[in-house]
C-alpha positions as CSV (number, residue, x, y, z in Angstrom):
1,M,17.4,-78.5,-49.1
2,E,14.6,-79.3,-46.6
3,E,17.0,-81.1,-44.3
4,I,19.5,-78.2,-44.3
5,T,16.5,-75.8,-43.5
6,R,15.5,-78.1,-40.6
7,F,19.0,-78.0,-39.1
8,I,19.1,-74.2,-39.4
9,N,15.6,-73.7,-37.9
10,E,16.6,-75.9,-34.9
11,A,19.8,-74.0,-34.3
12,T,20.0,-71.6,-31.3
13,D,19.9,-67.9,-31.9
14,W,23.3,-66.5,-31.1
15,N,23.9,-62.9,-30.0
16,K,27.3,-63.3,-28.4
17,D,30.8,-63.1,-30.0
18,I,31.7,-65.7,-32.6
19,E,34.8,-67.7,-32.0
20,P,37.0,-68.0,-35.1
21,R,36.8,-71.1,-37.2
22,N,39.2,-72.6,-39.8
23,E,36.6,-73.5,-42.4
24,S,33.7,-71.6,-44.0
25,K,31.2,-72.3,-46.7
26,V,28.4,-70.2,-48.2
27,I,25.1,-71.9,-49.0
28,E,22.1,-70.4,-50.7
29,L,18.5,-71.1,-49.6
30,G,16.2,-69.3,-52.0
31,N,17.2,-65.6,-51.8
32,L,19.0,-66.1,-48.5
33,E,22.8,-66.5,-48.4
34,I,24.1,-68.2,-45.3
35,K,27.8,-68.3,-44.3
36,V,28.6,-71.5,-42.4
37,L,31.6,-71.3,-40.1
38,F,32.9,-74.7,-38.8
39,E,35.9,-76.6,-37.5
40,S,36.0,-80.3,-36.6
41,D,34.3,-80.9,-33.2
42,K,33.5,-77.2,-32.4
43,E,30.2,-75.5,-32.6
44,I,28.9,-74.4,-36.0
45,Y,27.9,-70.8,-36.6
46,L,25.4,-69.8,-39.3
47,Q,25.4,-66.2,-40.3
48,S,22.9,-64.4,-42.6
49,E,21.3,-61.0,-43.0
50,K,18.7,-62.3,-40.5
51,G,21.3,-62.9,-37.8
52,T,23.5,-65.6,-36.3
53,K,22.7,-69.1,-35.1
54,M,24.9,-71.6,-33.4
55,M,24.5,-75.4,-33.4
56,K,26.4,-78.5,-32.3
57,P,28.6,-80.2,-34.9
58,E,26.2,-82.7,-36.5
59,H,27.7,-85.4,-38.8
60,E,24.5,-85.4,-40.9
61,F,24.8,-81.6,-41.4
62,F,28.4,-81.9,-42.7
63,E,27.2,-84.6,-45.1
64,L,24.6,-82.2,-46.5
65,L,27.2,-79.5,-47.1
66,K,29.2,-81.7,-49.4
């Protein structure tokens, strides 16, 4: 849980349009629900009621989503 939080906190705030992704997953951190949009080597988008963030595809992050 702490590692996922670290990845999310280090991600870049994103206020532009989101490119479509083939995969999505919802994770819950406390009372916050985060929708993760991803596709192989493309940027990852993290959406929640607090806004959207974008991060580079990190192998370690994908391992934590399993």
